C-alpha positions in Angstrom: 0.0 0.0 0.0 1.2 3.5 -0.8 1.6 6.2 1.8 0.7 9.8 1.1 2.3 12.4 3.3 0.3 15.6 3.6 2.5 18.6 4.2 1.8 22.2 5.4 1.5 24.5 2.4 2.7 27.5 4.5 3.9 28.4 8.0 1.1 28.8 10.5 -0.7 27.4 13.5 -3.0 24.4 13.8 -6.4 25.6 14.9 -8.3 22.3 14.9 -7.7 18.7 14.0 -10.6 16.7 12.4 -8.9 13.4 11.4 -8.1 10.6 13.8 -5.3 8.0 13.7 -6.5 4.6 12.6 -9.7 6.0 11.1 -10.7 5.9 7.4 -10.6 9.2 5.5 -12.0 10.0 2.1 -10.5 12.2 -0.5 -11.6 15.8 0.2 -12.3 15.2 3.9 -10.8 17.8 6.2 -7.6 16.8 8.1 -7.1 20.0 10.0 -7.6 23.8 10.0 -4.4 25.8 9.6 -4.2 29.5 10.3 -1.7 31.1 7.9 -1.3 34.8 7.0 -4.3 35.6 9.1 -6.5 33.3 7.0 -8.0 29.9 7.9 -6.9 27.2 5.4 -8.7 23.9 5.5 -6.2 21.1 4.8 -8.0 18.2 3.0 -7.0 14.6 2.2 -5.6 14.3 -1.3 -6.5 10.6 -1.4 -8.8 8.1 0.4 -7.4 5.7 2.9 -6.6 5.2 6.5 -4.9 7.9 8.7 -1.6 6.2 9.9 0.0 9.2 11.6 -1.1 12.7 12.7 1.9 14.5 14.3 0.0 17.7 15.0 -2.1 19.2 17.8 -4.2 22.3 18.1 -2.1 25.3 19.0 1.0 23.8 17.4 3.1 26.0 15.0 4.2 24.4 11.8 6.5 25.4 9.0 5.9 25.0 5.2 6.6 21.4 4.3 6.1 20.0 7.8 4.1 16.7 7.8 0.5 17.1 8.9 -0.7 13.6 8.3 0.2 10.2 6.7 -2.5 8.5 4.8 -2.2 4.9 3.7 -4.3 4.1 0.7 
């Protein structure tokens, strides 16, 4: 099975996490909400599969390119 790593598109702060490790996720489902440049950016799953890792938490700061989730499809 292939793994898809979802990365932060810009530096910012995680506002809310919607996905859960071990749970299925569909393409287009929200993974988290990222605040960047004073805007809220929904981060969505690029593929359907199972969330294998979620190394983020609300309030956490991230840099562009940081992993937000690993989805196994």
